[in-house]
Each structure stands twice: as C-alpha cells, then as structure tokens.
C-alpha positions as CSV (number, residue, x, y, z in Angstrom):
1,M,-142.0,179.7,-29.6
2,V,-139.3,182.4,-29.5
3,E,-139.5,184.7,-26.6
4,K,-138.3,188.6,-26.7
5,S,-135.6,188.0,-24.1
6,E,-134.0,185.4,-26.3
7,L,-133.9,187.8,-29.3
8,L,-132.8,190.8,-26.8
9,R,-129.4,188.6,-26.1
10,V,-128.4,188.9,-29.6
11,P,-126.0,191.9,-29.7
12,V,-127.4,193.5,-32.7
13,F,-130.8,193.4,-31.2
14,A,-129.9,194.6,-27.7
15,D,-132.0,197.5,-26.3
16,L,-134.2,197.7,-29.1
17,P,-137.9,198.5,-28.3
18,D,-140.3,195.6,-27.5
19,D,-142.9,196.5,-30.2
20,Q,-139.9,196.4,-32.8
21,I,-138.8,192.9,-31.5
22,A,-142.2,191.4,-31.5
23,W,-142.7,192.5,-35.3
24,F,-139.4,191.0,-36.3
25,I,-140.4,187.6,-34.4
26,S,-143.8,187.8,-35.9
27,Q,-142.3,188.1,-39.5
28,S,-139.7,185.3,-39.1
29,Q,-139.7,181.6,-39.3
30,E,-138.2,179.6,-36.6
31,L,-136.0,176.9,-37.6
32,H,-135.3,173.7,-35.6
33,L,-132.2,172.1,-37.1
34,K,-130.7,168.7,-36.6
35,A,-127.1,168.2,-36.4
36,G,-125.9,167.9,-40.1
37,E,-129.1,169.6,-41.5
38,S,-128.6,172.3,-44.0
39,Y,-130.1,175.7,-44.0
40,S,-128.6,177.3,-47.1
41,R,-126.8,176.0,-50.0
42,Q,-123.9,177.8,-52.0
43,G,-125.4,179.0,-55.4
44,D,-128.8,179.1,-54.1
45,P,-131.0,182.5,-54.3
46,A,-129.9,184.7,-51.4
47,D,-133.2,185.2,-50.1
48,A,-133.1,185.3,-46.3
49,M,-131.3,186.5,-43.2
50,F,-130.5,184.0,-40.4
51,V,-130.2,184.7,-36.6
52,L,-128.7,181.8,-34.4
53,L,-130.6,181.4,-31.2
54,E,-129.0,178.1,-30.1
55,G,-126.6,175.5,-31.1
56,Q,-123.8,175.8,-33.5
57,L,-123.5,176.5,-37.2
58,Q,-120.9,176.3,-39.6
59,G,-120.4,177.9,-43.1
60,R,-118.3,176.2,-45.9
61,G,-117.6,177.4,-49.6
62,E,-115.3,178.6,-52.2
63,L,-113.6,181.9,-52.2
64,G,-110.7,182.8,-54.4
65,G,-110.4,179.1,-55.4
66,E,-109.7,178.0,-52.0
67,T,-112.1,176.3,-49.5
68,I,-113.2,178.5,-46.4
69,I,-114.9,177.2,-43.3
70,F,-116.1,179.2,-40.4
71,D,-118.3,178.5,-37.4
72,L,-121.3,180.5,-36.0
73,K,-122.4,180.7,-32.3
74,P,-125.8,181.8,-30.8
75,G,-126.0,185.5,-31.3
76,D,-124.4,185.6,-34.5
77,V,-126.2,186.9,-37.6
78,T,-125.7,185.3,-41.1
79,G,-127.0,185.1,-44.8
80,L,-128.1,188.2,-46.7
81,L,-128.2,191.6,-44.8
82,P,-130.1,194.6,-45.9
83,F,-128.5,196.8,-48.8
84,S,-126.1,193.7,-49.6
85,R,-125.9,193.0,-53.6
86,M,-125.4,189.5,-53.0
87,K,-127.5,187.7,-55.4
88,Q,-126.7,184.0,-54.4
89,F,-125.4,182.5,-51.2
90,T,-121.7,182.3,-51.4
91,V,-121.4,179.5,-48.8
92,S,-123.4,176.5,-47.8
93,G,-124.8,176.4,-44.3
94,R,-125.4,173.5,-42.0
95,A,-126.0,172.7,-38.3
96,E,-122.9,171.4,-36.4
97,T,-125.2,170.4,-33.2
98,D,-129.0,170.5,-32.7
99,S,-129.9,174.2,-33.4
100,R,-132.5,176.8,-33.5
101,A,-132.4,179.9,-35.6
102,L,-134.8,182.6,-36.9
103,R,-135.1,183.0,-40.7
104,F,-136.1,186.6,-41.8
105,P,-137.1,186.7,-45.6
106,A,-135.3,189.3,-47.9
107,S,-138.5,190.4,-49.1
108,L,-139.2,192.2,-46.0
109,F,-136.2,194.0,-45.9
110,P,-137.9,197.5,-47.1
111,D,-140.4,197.1,-44.1
112,L,-137.5,196.4,-41.7
113,V,-135.6,199.5,-42.9
114,Q,-138.8,201.5,-42.2
115,K,-139.8,200.0,-38.9
116,M,-136.4,199.1,-37.4
117,P,-134.0,201.9,-38.4
118,E,-131.6,201.2,-35.7
119,L,-131.3,197.4,-36.3
120,T,-130.8,198.3,-40.0
121,K,-127.9,200.5,-39.0
122,R,-126.3,197.8,-36.9
123,L,-126.9,195.3,-39.7
124,V,-124.9,197.6,-42.3
125,G,-122.2,198.0,-39.7
126,L,-122.1,194.3,-39.5
127,M,-122.0,194.0,-43.3
128,S,-119.2,196.5,-43.6
129,D,-117.2,194.5,-41.1
130,R,-117.6,191.5,-43.2
131,I,-116.6,193.0,-46.4
132,R,-113.4,194.4,-44.6
133,E,-112.7,191.0,-43.1
134,T,-113.3,189.1,-46.5
135,T,-111.2,191.8,-48.4
136,R,-108.2,191.4,-45.7
137,M,-108.4,187.6,-46.3
138,E,-108.4,188.0,-50.0
139,Q,-105.6,190.4,-50.0
140,Q,-103.5,188.3,-47.8
141,R,-104.2,185.2,-50.1
142,D,-103.2,187.3,-53.0
143,R,-99.9,188.6,-51.3
144,L,-99.3,184.9,-50.4
145,A,-100.0,183.7,-54.1
146,S,-97.7,186.6,-55.5
147,L,-95.2,185.5,-53.0
148,G,-95.2,182.1,-54.0
149,K,-94.9,183.0,-57.9
150,L,-91.9,185.1,-57.0
151,S,-90.3,182.4,-54.6
152,A,-90.8,179.9,-57.3
153,G,-89.0,182.2,-59.8
154,L,-86.3,183.3,-57.6
155,A,-85.6,179.5,-56.8
156,H,-85.2,178.9,-60.4
157,E,-83.0,182.0,-60.8
158,L,-80.7,181.1,-57.7
159,N,-80.6,177.2,-58.7
160,N,-79.0,178.0,-62.2
161,P,-76.0,180.0,-61.1
162,A,-75.7,177.7,-57.8
163,S,-75.9,174.7,-60.0
164,A,-73.3,176.1,-62.5
165,A,-70.8,177.0,-59.6
166,K,-71.1,173.5,-58.1
167,R,-70.6,171.7,-61.5
168,A,-67.7,174.0,-62.0
169,T,-66.2,173.3,-58.8
170,S,-66.6,169.5,-59.3
171,Q,-64.8,169.8,-62.7
172,L,-61.9,171.8,-61.1
173,R,-60.8,168.9,-59.1
174,D,-60.3,166.7,-62.2
175,I,-58.5,169.6,-64.1
176,L,-56.3,170.3,-61.0
177,K,-55.1,166.8,-61.2
178,Q,-54.4,167.0,-64.9
179,I,-52.1,170.1,-64.2
180,K,-50.3,168.3,-61.3
181,D,-49.7,165.4,-63.5
182,A,-48.6,167.5,-66.5
183,S,-46.2,169.5,-64.3
184,H,-44.7,166.4,-62.6
185,D,-44.1,165.1,-66.3
186,L,-42.6,168.2,-67.3
187,G,-40.5,168.5,-64.0
188,R,-38.9,164.9,-64.9
189,R,-37.5,166.2,-68.3
190,D,-34.2,168.1,-68.5
191,L,-35.7,171.5,-69.9
192,T,-33.4,174.4,-70.5
193,R,-34.4,178.0,-68.8
194,A,-35.4,179.1,-72.3
195,Q,-37.6,176.4,-72.9
196,K,-39.3,176.6,-69.5
197,S,-39.6,180.4,-70.2
198,E,-41.5,179.6,-73.4
199,I,-44.0,177.4,-72.3
200,E,-45.0,179.9,-69.5
201,K,-45.1,182.6,-71.4
202,L,-47.4,180.7,-73.9
203,E,-49.4,179.7,-71.2
204,A,-49.9,183.1,-69.7
205,S,-50.7,184.7,-73.2
206,I,-53.4,182.1,-73.8
207,I,-55.0,182.3,-70.3
208,Q,-55.0,186.1,-70.5
209,R,-56.8,186.3,-74.0
210,D,-60.1,188.0,-73.4
211,E,-61.7,188.3,-76.8
212,P,-65.3,188.2,-77.6
213,P,-66.7,184.4,-78.2
214,R,-66.5,183.3,-81.9
215,D,-69.3,181.6,-83.8
216,A,-69.9,178.1,-83.6
217,L,-68.7,177.3,-87.2
218,T,-65.3,179.4,-86.8
219,I,-64.5,177.5,-83.5
220,S,-65.2,174.4,-85.4
221,D,-63.0,175.2,-88.1
222,L,-60.1,176.3,-86.0
223,G,-60.5,173.2,-83.7
224,E,-60.1,171.0,-86.8
225,Q,-56.8,172.9,-87.7
226,I,-55.5,172.5,-84.3
227,D,-56.3,168.8,-84.3
228,S,-54.6,168.3,-87.8
229,L,-51.4,169.9,-86.5
230,L,-51.5,167.7,-83.5
231,R,-52.0,164.8,-85.6
232,S,-49.1,165.7,-87.8
233,H,-46.8,165.4,-84.8
234,G,-48.1,161.9,-83.9
235,Q,-50.9,163.2,-81.3
236,D,-54.0,161.6,-82.4
237,D,-55.9,161.6,-79.3
238,L,-56.0,165.2,-78.4
239,W,-59.2,166.4,-80.0
240,Q,-60.8,167.5,-77.0
241,L,-57.6,169.6,-76.1
242,A,-57.8,171.2,-79.7
243,A,-61.4,172.2,-79.2
244,D,-60.7,173.8,-75.8
245,L,-57.9,175.8,-77.3
246,A,-59.8,176.8,-80.3
247,R,-62.4,178.4,-78.0
248,K,-59.7,180.6,-76.8
249,N,-58.9,181.4,-80.5
250,V,-55.4,179.9,-80.2
251,K,-53.9,179.8,-83.8
252,P,-52.1,176.5,-85.0
253,E,-49.0,178.5,-85.9
254,V,-48.5,179.5,-82.1
255,L,-48.4,175.7,-81.1
256,E,-46.0,174.9,-83.7
257,S,-43.3,176.8,-82.1
258,L,-43.7,174.1,-79.2
259,F,-43.0,171.3,-81.5
260,A,-40.2,173.2,-83.1
261,S,-38.3,173.8,-79.8
262,L,-39.2,170.6,-77.9
263,D,-39.4,166.9,-78.5
264,T,-42.6,165.4,-79.3
265,D,-43.5,163.9,-75.6
266,T,-42.3,167.3,-73.8
267,A,-44.5,169.3,-76.0
268,R,-47.4,167.0,-75.5
269,A,-46.8,167.5,-71.6
270,A,-46.7,170.9,-72.0
271,L,-49.9,171.3,-74.2
272,V,-51.9,169.3,-71.7
273,R,-50.7,171.6,-68.9
274,I,-51.5,174.7,-70.9
275,S,-54.9,173.5,-71.9
276,A,-55.8,172.3,-68.4
277,S,-54.5,175.7,-67.0
278,V,-56.9,177.5,-69.8
279,E,-59.8,175.4,-68.4
280,V,-59.0,176.3,-64.9
281,A,-59.3,179.9,-65.9
282,N,-62.6,179.4,-67.5
283,L,-64.0,177.5,-64.7
284,L,-63.0,180.1,-62.2
285,K,-64.6,182.7,-64.5
286,E,-67.8,180.9,-64.7
287,I,-67.5,180.4,-60.8
288,E,-67.1,184.1,-60.3
289,S,-70.0,184.9,-62.7
290,S,-72.4,182.4,-61.0
291,T,-71.8,183.8,-57.5
292,S,-72.0,187.2,-58.6
293,R,-75.3,186.6,-60.2
294,I,-76.6,184.9,-56.9
295,S,-75.0,188.1,-54.9
296,D,-77.0,190.2,-57.5
297,L,-80.3,188.3,-57.0
298,V,-79.7,188.9,-53.1
299,A,-79.3,192.4,-53.3
300,A,-82.3,192.8,-55.6
301,I,-84.4,190.9,-53.1
302,K,-83.3,193.2,-50.3
303,E,-83.9,196.2,-52.4
304,Y,-87.4,194.7,-53.6
305,T,-88.5,194.3,-49.9
306,Y,-86.5,197.4,-48.7
307,M,-84.9,195.2,-46.1
308,D,-82.9,197.2,-43.4
309,Q,-84.1,200.5,-45.0
310,A,-86.8,203.2,-43.7
311,P,-90.3,202.1,-44.7
312,V,-90.8,205.7,-46.1
313,Q,-88.2,207.1,-48.2
314,N,-87.6,208.9,-51.5
315,V,-87.5,206.2,-54.2
316,D,-85.9,206.3,-57.5
317,V,-88.8,204.9,-59.7
318,V,-86.5,203.6,-62.3
319,K,-84.2,201.6,-59.8
320,S,-87.4,200.3,-58.3
321,L,-88.5,199.2,-61.7
322,E,-85.3,197.6,-62.5
323,T,-85.2,195.8,-59.2
324,T,-88.7,194.5,-60.1
325,L,-87.5,193.4,-63.7
326,T,-84.7,191.6,-61.9
327,I,-87.0,189.6,-59.7
328,L,-89.1,188.7,-62.7
329,N,-86.4,188.0,-64.9
330,Y,-87.3,184.2,-64.9
331,K,-90.6,185.1,-67.0
332,L,-89.1,187.9,-69.2
333,R,-86.7,185.0,-70.7
334,R,-89.4,182.7,-72.0
335,G,-90.0,184.9,-75.0
336,V,-90.8,188.7,-73.9
337,E,-88.8,191.4,-75.6
338,L,-88.1,194.1,-73.1
339,Q,-88.1,197.9,-74.4
340,R,-87.0,200.5,-72.0
341,D,-87.5,204.1,-72.2
342,Y,-86.4,206.0,-69.0
343,Q,-86.0,209.7,-68.6
344,R,-82.5,210.4,-67.8
345,I,-82.8,212.5,-64.7
346,P,-83.7,210.7,-61.5
347,L,-87.4,210.8,-60.6
348,L,-87.9,210.6,-56.9
349,V,-91.3,209.6,-55.2
350,N,-91.8,209.8,-51.5
351,S,-93.1,206.2,-51.1
352,F,-93.7,203.1,-49.2
353,G,-91.0,201.6,-51.4
354,S,-91.9,197.9,-50.9
355,E,-95.6,198.6,-51.9
356,L,-94.5,200.6,-55.0
357,N,-92.6,197.5,-56.3
358,Q,-95.8,195.4,-55.7
359,V,-97.6,197.8,-58.3
360,W,-94.9,197.3,-60.7
361,T,-95.1,193.4,-60.1
362,N,-98.7,193.3,-60.5
363,L,-98.6,195.4,-63.7
364,I,-95.7,193.7,-65.3
365,D,-96.8,190.3,-64.4
366,N,-100.4,191.0,-65.8
367,A,-98.9,192.2,-69.1
368,I,-96.8,189.3,-69.5
369,D,-99.8,186.9,-68.8
370,A,-101.8,188.8,-71.3
371,M,-99.4,188.2,-74.0
372,D,-99.3,184.3,-72.9
373,G,-95.4,184.8,-72.1
374,K,-94.5,185.9,-75.6
375,G,-94.5,189.4,-77.1
376,E,-93.1,193.1,-76.4
377,L,-93.1,194.4,-73.1
378,R,-92.6,198.3,-72.8
379,V,-91.6,200.1,-69.8
380,R,-91.5,203.9,-69.9
381,T,-91.0,206.8,-67.4
382,Y,-91.1,210.5,-67.9
383,R,-91.8,213.6,-66.0
384,D,-95.3,215.6,-66.2
385,D,-95.3,218.8,-64.5
386,S,-95.2,217.9,-60.9
387,C,-95.8,214.1,-61.5
388,V,-93.6,211.1,-62.6
389,V,-95.5,208.8,-65.0
390,V,-94.6,205.3,-65.1
391,E,-96.1,203.4,-68.4
392,I,-96.4,199.7,-68.6
393,G,-97.4,198.6,-72.1
394,D,-97.7,195.2,-74.0
395,N,-98.8,194.1,-77.3
396,G,-101.1,191.6,-76.4
397,P,-104.8,191.2,-77.7
398,G,-106.1,194.0,-75.3
399,I,-108.9,194.3,-73.0
400,S,-112.3,194.2,-74.2
401,P,-114.6,197.3,-73.5
402,E,-117.0,195.0,-71.5
403,I,-114.2,194.1,-69.2
404,K,-112.2,197.3,-69.1
405,S,-114.8,199.1,-66.8
406,H,-114.6,196.4,-64.2
407,I,-110.8,195.6,-64.0
408,F,-110.3,197.7,-60.9
409,E,-113.0,196.1,-59.1
410,P,-112.3,193.8,-56.0
411,F,-112.5,190.1,-57.0
412,F,-113.0,190.6,-60.6
413,T,-110.8,188.3,-62.8
414,T,-110.7,186.8,-66.0
415,K,-108.5,183.9,-64.9
416,G,-109.5,180.5,-64.4
417,V,-110.4,179.2,-60.8
418,G,-107.3,179.1,-58.5
419,E,-105.4,181.0,-61.1
420,G,-106.3,184.7,-59.8
421,T,-108.2,186.2,-56.9
422,G,-109.1,189.3,-58.7
423,L,-107.2,191.6,-56.3
424,G,-104.1,192.4,-58.4
425,L,-105.6,195.5,-59.9
426,D,-107.5,196.5,-56.8
427,T,-104.3,196.4,-54.9
428,V,-102.6,198.3,-57.5
429,Q,-105.2,201.1,-57.1
430,R,-105.4,201.2,-53.6
431,I,-101.6,201.6,-53.2
432,V,-101.5,204.3,-55.9
433,K,-104.3,206.3,-54.3
434,K,-102.3,205.6,-50.9
435,H,-99.4,207.6,-52.5
436,R,-101.7,210.2,-53.7
437,G,-101.3,209.3,-57.4
438,T,-103.8,208.1,-60.0
439,I,-103.7,205.1,-62.6
440,Q,-105.3,205.1,-66.0
441,V,-105.5,202.3,-68.8
442,S,-106.0,202.5,-72.6
443,S,-106.2,199.5,-74.7
444,R,-106.7,198.3,-78.1
445,P,-105.6,195.1,-79.8
446,G,-101.8,195.1,-79.8
447,D,-101.5,198.1,-77.5
448,T,-102.4,198.1,-73.9
449,R,-101.0,200.7,-71.5
450,F,-101.2,201.1,-67.8
451,Q,-100.0,204.7,-66.5
452,V,-99.5,205.3,-63.0
453,W,-99.1,209.0,-62.1
454,L,-97.4,209.8,-58.7
455,P,-96.4,213.1,-57.1
456,L,-92.7,213.9,-57.5
457,A,-91.1,214.1,-53.8
458,K,-90.6,217.8,-52.8
459,G,-87.2,217.0,-51.1
460,P,-85.3,214.6,-48.9
461,T,-87.1,212.5,-46.2
C-alpha cells in the first residue's frame, strides 16, 4: 500500500494537499516490477503515466534513426503526461532492479486537471523540459550529421588536389633525371654558341606557350605528324615525346630546324631535354593548381565557419552563398547544373554568419536531394524594399500539397530511417526567425522555390 509520505517525496507532488494526494493514490495502480520486467513497450498505445517510488527503471528506443537509453530514479515521472499529443509510447521501459511504481491511467487526465491544477501545471512544465531536451539532442544530432556530410565531401575535395600534387611531385623526380642525363649528353658534344642558343630559344618558346587546350582529335593528328617527322630522321622510339609536344601545339616544322642545324644524335638529345623541360613546366603548373585548390578550400572552410571573425557582423549574402557552394561542390559536380542570378550591388545582413551558412547548406542540400543529384539548381538574390531575398530553387518533382504544410515541423521527414532527422527545415526556420526574417516556399512539379527574406543591415557593426 502506497503511503502519502512516499508520494510527497516525489518533487512534482511536494507540498500538495493531503486530499489531492489521497485521490491520486486511490486512482492509481501500484506496480511491483521484478528486475528485467517491462512496464511499457515502444509502439504500444500511450495510455498511462508512471511515478517511480523505489528501484531503477530504464527507457530504450529509437529516435532519429539512433538508439537512445536513459535511466530513471525514484521520484521521476515518465510515460504520457497531460496535454501531450503522444499517441504511442516512443520508448520501451523495463525495470533495472526490483522496483515499485504507480501507474495513473490517461483516461483520468481530465479529472486530474480539475482536481489537481497545481500538479497539472508542474507536469506541463516537466513535459516542456522534456521537449526542449529532446529537441536539443535532435538538433545536436542533426548538426553532427550535417558536419559528417560536409567532412566527407571536404575530405574528397581535399584528397583530389592533394593526390594530384603528390603524383606530380613523384613524376618530377623521374623527369628531372631525364633532363640531367640529356644535359650531360649535350654537354659532351662540341656545340657552337649559335647551336646552344637555338636549342635554348626553342626550349623557352615551347615552355612559355600558354594556348587554350586543343581537342583530343587535333592533338592526336599533330602527334602523328611529329612522330612521322621523327621517324623520317631515324627516331622510331620517341612516340611519347611526340605526344607530349603535340599537347603543347608544337608544329613539326619548328622541330625540323633542329635536324637541319644539328646531327641526328645531338638533335635527339636536345629534343629529349626540351620535352622533359616541357613536362616539368606542366607538372609544376599542376602542383600550383592543386595547392591553390587546397588553399581555396581551407579559406572557404574558415569563411564558412567564420573562424577568427566576430560572431555577429554585416555579411554579404552573395559571398556567404558562394562559400557554401564551394563547400558543397562535391555534390554539385555529380550532375547538377548551377544557375546564378545575383543582384550586382552588395546586399549586407547583420548576422550570425555561420548560422546563415547553415541555412544555405540545408536548403541547397535538400534541393540536390530532391532532384536525386541531377537537375538544375537556381540561386538568386535581389533586394525588395528593406529586405534582401535569397531564392533557392530546383527543377525536381516538387513537394506534394499533403506534405507541404508539415515540412517546417520538428522531426518531420520524408527520408528513410537514419537518412534524416526531420530538423533541417525546422532549424532553417528558427535561424531565419532569429535574424528577424521569414521563409516562404512555393512548389509545383519541375519548380520548387524557397525564399528567405532578411532585413538589410542599416550600417556597419
């Protein structure tokens, strides 16, 4: 038999009148649970509130595609609470040790509200605390999931230029040895000053060529012409050299002058050195391009996170969008055609910059997913009175009317288990509201548009 004093030790029942405590006990069922015994199961109708008096209980269930576990101690209240919209238990509960609890039926909640208004108030506060904690956990999980996506993409983006630079550096060792050997070969020959000058001038002119790349067919034809010239002078094994020079758009008649002024072996040594020097220049350009790409990505990451910058400042929305697009470039390359339409004058928003980038990331990522990674992504900015409008659109299948009214609700998602937490657009809406803005969506098959309206900054921060 449960004593009034036991219930008064439970925080939400503390200081309540004896007659109310007595009524609550009289309407409750006392449960004696053995260790390992269940008192609720995930998916069963949510039909009761539980008050733990002795022992220890544990809740276990799925939330956002992940398993959550929490322990309950004497004095804790669990299960369905008054005014909760929960229809089914979201977790399964079992006793960790021999335990004793009260089970209050949900069917008596209307009587509880009338007879115990103070308890009802406390239970509503308890429910609000739970909602905040659950939302915090989900938001943290959503941020970690987004960070995981970005990290995976950035790792791929950084790996490509890093691998290219490493590969080029490795190739440089072999090419430099070729230059050294060819230079020694030329050095052993009795060349006149004019002959040396001609070789050096030809080498410099080819290396300094900076013409647009030719199509593969043109390069192939030119390579065959150069190879034919070399074979006519007894050089039957320089086909790779011919291909390398063709990529630099070297004409056969330019090389003919070497054979006219030099003997065959000397001309060969000169061509090997010239070709190797060209390859060194190409590899250095590749290393420079790769390291520049890495530098640009690191700068974009710093810009995206607003590292070493004030947390609140006037942010250029176009620059913010471009930084986000750089971070998401790995997804865009797979088949997304990007259309930009930016108003030319700077549009500044007084903002928590990294949070604004989170808005663009979620909207762009959702648009790409909606198109299944292939389609047209449209990013537009313009000014409307005292607001800047950022519009992100796609030509995917659109949002059905049944779903459209729910997309900004917490935990609502159309993705499979483990693929989405349902907090992406909820997070977007919260951040936009935090910046005193609004977000609107219009959608039909082939044309979905999210418009974010943010007040323009009035002056420097």
